[in-house]
N, C-alpha and C positions, 0 to 999 in steps of 0.2 A: 419572880426575882429577875432583876435586870442583869444581863450578862454583856460583856464587852469583848469584841475581838478586833484586832488591828492588823491590817495587811498593807503591803506596798504593792501597787498594781500600776499598769498603764491603762488609763481609761479608754474604753472603746470609743472610737469616733474622733479622738483628738489627733492632730497631725503629728508626724514623726518628730518635728522639731520641739514638741512639748517635752518638758522634763517629766520624769516618772512622778505620778501622783500617789497620794496616800489615801487610804480608806479606813474609816473608823465606823464600826457597826455596834449598835445597841439593840437589845432584845427584851421584850416583856411579854408575859404569857397570862392569859386567863385560863385557869384550870377547868377541867371537864365538869360541867354541871348541867342540870336539866333546863332545857329551853322552856319558856322564853326568858332571857336575861339581858340586863344591861350592866356592863362593868367598865372600868377605866384602866388604861395602861399608861405607864409613865416611862419616858426615856430622857436622858440628859440632852440638853441643847449642845450645839457645836461650840466648843470653846474657841473664840477667835484668836487666842494666843497661839493655837496650833498652826495657824496659817489662814489661807483664804478659801472659804467655802465656794465650791464651783457648782455642785449639784447634790441632790439628795435622792436616794432610792428608798422607797417605802414599800414593804411587802406585807400583805395580810394573808396568813395561812390559817385555814379553818379545817377542823375535823369533827365528824359526828359519829356517834355509835348508839346502838340500841336495837330495837326490834320493830317489825312491821307485820301486822295481822289484818286479814280481811275474810269476810264470809259472803258468798254469793247467796242472796235471799230470793233470787229469781228462780222460777221453775225450769228455766232453760240452762243447759250447760254452756260453758264458754271459757274465755280467757280472763284471768285477773291480771291487771297491769298495775304494778306498784311503781311509784316514783318516790323513793325515800330520799328526802333532801331537807336542807336548812339554808337559810339566808343569813350570812354573817357580814356585818357592815361596820366599817371604820368611819367615824365621823370627826370632823373638826368644827371649830367655831363657825366656819362658813358653810357647814352642811356635810352631805355625804362625800367621802373621798374615795373609798374602795368598797366594793361588794364582791364577795366570793360565795359561790353556791355549791358546796359539796353535794353530790347526788349519785344515786345508784338506782338503775332501772332493773326490775325483776318481773318476769312473766310466769304464770302458773295456769295450767288447764284444770278446771274444776267441773263437777257435775252440777245439776240443778240443786236447789236447796234440799239438804238432807234432814231438815226439821229441827236442828239444834244450832243456835248461834254460839259456837264454841271455838271458832277460828281453827277448826280441824275437821276430821271426818273426810267426806268426799267433796263437800262444797266449800270448805274453808282451808286456810293455810296460815301458818305462822313462820316467819323467818327471824330467828334470833342471832345474836352475835354479829350484827351488821356493823360495818365500819367503812368510812370513805372520807377522803381529804381532798382539798383543792386550795389554790392560792391565786391571788391577783396582785398586781403592782401598780404604783403611781410614782410620779417623779416631781421634784421641785427643781427648777422653777416652772416646769410645764403645767402641772396640774394644781399647784399650790405655790404661794409666794415663798421665796427663799429666806427672806429676812426673819420670819418668825422662828426659824430653826437656830438662829445665832444668839448666843448669850452664855451665861454661866449658871443658869438655873435648870429647871426641868420643863419638859414639854409633855402635856397630857392629851390623850385621845379617848373618846368614848367608843366602846365596842358593843354592838347589839347582836344577839342571835335569836332567830325566829324559826320555829319549825313550820315547814310549808309542804309536808309530804302529802301525797294523794294516792288514792286507789280507785280504779274503775273496772267495771266488769260488764257482763252481758245484760244486766238489768239493775235491780236494786242491790247495792253493796253496803255492808257495814264494815267499817275499818277502825283500826286502833294502832297508834304509833307511839312508841316510847323513844324519845330522842334526847340525847345529851350532846352538848357542843363544847368545844374548846377553841381558843384562838391564840395565835402567836403573831406579834407585830415586830418586824425587823426594820430598823431605820439605819441606813448606811450613809455616812457623810463622805463625799468625794472632795478632796481639797488639795490645794498646793501648799506644801509645808512651809512654815515661816522660816526665814533665814535668821540666824542669830544677829542681834544688834552688833554692829562692828565695835570693837574696842577703840575709843578715840585715840589711844596711845599707839595703836597699830595701823592707823589709816591716815590718809591725807585729806584735808579739807582745804579748798582753794580760796584764794582771795579774789573775789569777783569785782572788787572796787579798784581795779587798775586797768589801764588800757588793754584792749584786746584786738583780735582780728575779726571776731564775730560778736555782735551785740544782739541780745534778746530783749525786746520791749514787750512787757507782759500784757499790754492792752492798747488798742486804739478804739475810738468810739466816734462814728460818723453819723449817728442818729440825729434826727431833727432836734435842734436846740443844744446839741453837744458837739464837742470837737476835741481832738488831741493835737498837742504841739510836740513834735519830735525834733530833737536836736542831735546832730552828729558832728563831732569835732575831730579833726586830724591833728593831734597834738605834736606831731613831729614826723620825721621821715620824709620820703619822697612823695610826689604826687601819686594819687591812688584813686581808682574808681570804687564806689560802694554800691552794691545792689540791695535795694529794699525788697523784701519778700513779705507781702501782706498775706496773712492766712485768715480766711474767713472762718469765724468761730462756729458757724452752723454746719458747714459742709467740708471744711478744710481745703477748699479751692484756693488757689494762689493768684495774686496780682503783683507784678514786679515792675520796678522802675530803677534806673541807674543814674547816678550823679557822680561828678568828679570833684575831688577835694585836693587843693594844692596844700603844701606844708603850712601848718597852723591855720588852715581854713576851717570855718564852721558853717554848717547849713542848718537852718531851722525851717520847719514847714508845718502847715496845718493839714492834717491828714484828709479832711473832706475835699481839699483842692488837689492834693497829691494823688489821692485814690478815691474818686467819687463813685466807684463801682461796688464797694462793699460797705456794710453797715458797721460791723465790729468784729474784733478778733484780736490777734496778736501780730507782731512784726519781728522779723529778724533781718539784720543787715550784716553783710560780710564784704571784706576787701577783695578787689579784683585787680589784676594787672591791666593797666590802661591800654596796652597794645594787644595782648592776646585774649583778654576777657577771662583768663583762668582765675579761679579762686586762689589767693596767695596769703602767705604770712605777712601781716602788717600790724604789729602789736602797738598801734598808735591811735586807735579809735576809742573815743569816749562818747557817752550819750546820755540823754535824759528825756523823760516823757512828762508832759503836764496835761491833765485832763480838765476840761472846762464843762460846766453845766450852766447854760444861759438861764434856764428856768429858776434854779435855786441860787444862781450866782456863786456857786461853790466851785472849788478847784482843789486838786492835789497833784503833787509831782513825786516822781520816783526815778532813781537812776536806772539805766539799762543794766542787764546782767552781762558781764564781759567774759568771753571765752578766748583765751590766747590761742593763736595759731602755733603749731609745733614745728620748729625749725628756725632757719635764719630768715631775715627780712627778704621778701621777694620769692621765697621758695613756694612752689605749688603745694596746695593742701589736699587736693582730691586724689589721694594715692591709689584708690581703687577704681577711679574713672567712672563713678556711677552718678556724678552730678548731685550727690547728697552730701551735706555737711555733717560728717561723723564726729560726734562728741565722745571720742573714744580714747583720748590720750595719744593718738597717732596723727590725726588731722588737726583736731582742736582739743582744748581741755575737756576732760571728762565731765559728765553731768553729776550733780549731787546724788548721793545714795538716799538720803532722807532730808526732809525739810523740817526745821524746828521753828515754831512761831511762839515767842516767849509770852504773849498775852492775848487773850480775847476777853471782852466784857460780855457777861452773860446776856443772852438775848431776851428782850421783853418788848412791850409796847413803847418803852422809852429808849431803846437802843437798837441799832442796826449795824451789822458787820457783814461784809461780803468777802468771799474767797474766790480768787482767780486760780483756776487749775489748767495746766497745759500738759498734754501728753507728748513726751519726747522720745518715745519708742513706738515702733509699728508704723505709724503714718496715717495717711488719709482714710484708710478703710478700717481702722481699728477703734474699738472702744477701750477705755482704760478704767480699771477699778483700783481705787486707792484705799489703803487701810489707815484709819485714824486711831491713835491713842490719845485720849482726851483726859487731861489731869485737872482735878479741881485745885483749890488753893490749900489743900491739906494732904497732898501726895496720893490721894485716891485716884485710880486710873480706870477709865472706861473705854470700850472699843466700839468702833463702827466702821462701815465701809460705804463707799459712794462710787458710782459709775458714771462716766461722762464720755462724750465723743469730742476729740480734737481739742477744744478750748471751751471753757465755761466760766462764767462769773455767777456765783450762786450765793444766796444768803445762808448763813450758818444754820438758822433754824429750819431751812429746807433740807439740809444734810441730815440733821439729827436733833431730836429734842434734848440730847445730852448737853447741848450748848445753851440751854434755856435757863433763865432765872428760876423758873418753877421747879426744874429738876435739881439744879445744883444746890438750891436752898434746902433740899431734903437730904443731902449727903452729909458726911462727917466733915464739914468744912471748917476753916479757921474763922472763928466768930468775929474777930476784929479786922479781918481783911474784906474789902480794900481799906487800908488804913486811911481814915478821913472820910470814908463813904462805906461804913460797915454794913449797910443794908444791901449793897450791890455785890453780886458774886462775880468772880473772874476765874480764869484758868489759863492753861497753855496746851499746846498740841504738838504731836509728832505725826508727820505724814510720810507714808512710804508707798511706792507703787507696788501693787499686788500682782496684777495680771493685765496684759493687753491682748486683745484677740480680735481677729477678723473671722470671716466665714471659714477660712482654711488653716489659719496659723495662730499659735499661742506664743506669747513672749512672757516668760516669768520675770518677776521683779523689774518691771519697766521703769525707765527714767521718767521723772516728772519734774515740773516746777510749780510753785504756788506762791501767792502773795495775798496778804490780808489788807483789806481797806476798811477802816473804821470811820463811822459817822458820829461826830459829837452832837450834831443836830442835822436836820435836812439840808442845811446850807453849808455845813463844814465837814470835810472829810480829810483823812490823813492816811498815808501809806508809806511803807518802807520795805526794802528787800528783807527776806527772812534770813535766819542762820541756816547753815548747811552742815550735815553730818556725813563725812567721808564722801567717796566718789564711786561711780560705776561707769562701765565702758560701753553700754548699749544704747546710748542716746544718738539720735540722728534727726536732721532737719533737711528735707522732709520727704520720706519715701512715698512712692505711689505704688498701689497694687496690693493684693491680698497677702503677699508674702512679706511685706515690709522690707526692711533693710537686711538682706540675706547675710551680708558680711558681719552684721552685729550679732547674729545668732551663735 
């Protein structure tokens, strides 16, 4: 019978800045029975609605009981050496995962053969009531992939028990072993608890489609045959400098340039000429004082990006994401003097808490959709895991997670098969949707940062940004900024080092 126990712990090995983690454990047992046997144990998968799964501890405990008998049939006296043992193995679809070997060593002095094979007298011995236990452990994701543990169903393992006892003596030995074995499998899920969805009536969502002091361009592409056109416009206010921070999508390294904008000035540039040193990634631009070079409040900047593909002759454009500076025009924004642009409601607008994308077309050979993901917490040395809630066209919801470093543009079908036409068509979908194209499935998604981590530091509920790019055909793409759900104050552009932005913790 499966049993469940839940406890709140601080996971060993995580840094002190990590929040307290939770652990949920499930157990299933194979009762005592004579070896050799093969049985199956079943435990529930980790329900992703509980939070983000970080690791799994799997323990196989085995116990054996019975008797060991041997008779020395050699004429010479000597020592009988028993090794009473069994091999108990936990198997997955990929093969052996854990082997535990309960064993007990026994020695007896006996005479030469007394003429009767009775496992007694002076030349034989019987040990009854033997019992011994042992356990071994494995971990995910170290010993097995983490993803298979996530879901709302059950997870089954095969367990095998084999008697492998031996007896040796001064010469010929006759032995007999009676062995029964039992096994217990414990699966413990270590996870960061989910935070409740904010009530939209109790939180603030910001208007990103108005001038700001910091602009986030979700993509630039300088690869051969491609180019991005960035435009920055100073729609009012005094003369200002703007610093372009190009962030390489592969390694989060930066390349910067500065330009000056007079009132009502606009600057457009092709990124391969402005930054020939990087292939692709994202850009943020912020206002600076022309005399001191300090980052300042200048809520008069607007911007737009257009991406070109010479091979397909396709293009799409999307506005920059605007973050207002907090304070009066000209006020310095770097209040903590760390040369990091904090999206915390103190220096600049807060980052969104969740990203809402109102539509995706189910993925198939006939359709392609890309998702741009940007990590806004942690910084250069952090990977970010995001949680997806994926809704079909009939309110059914499915969950998934995806991990990336810094910036990534990834196809939806590489994130999960849950986005596919083949999967969504098997769900309880609305038969007449898409209206006018009933054979094609569609849905929408909610994206939330789950965890960002470096080698030393963990950030819970990190800030992220995301943007969907849809292809009508290989030559035509379209994109728009997503909707946002509430705000959070731990965004920062762009910390360096394993600790990230300490002020945001």
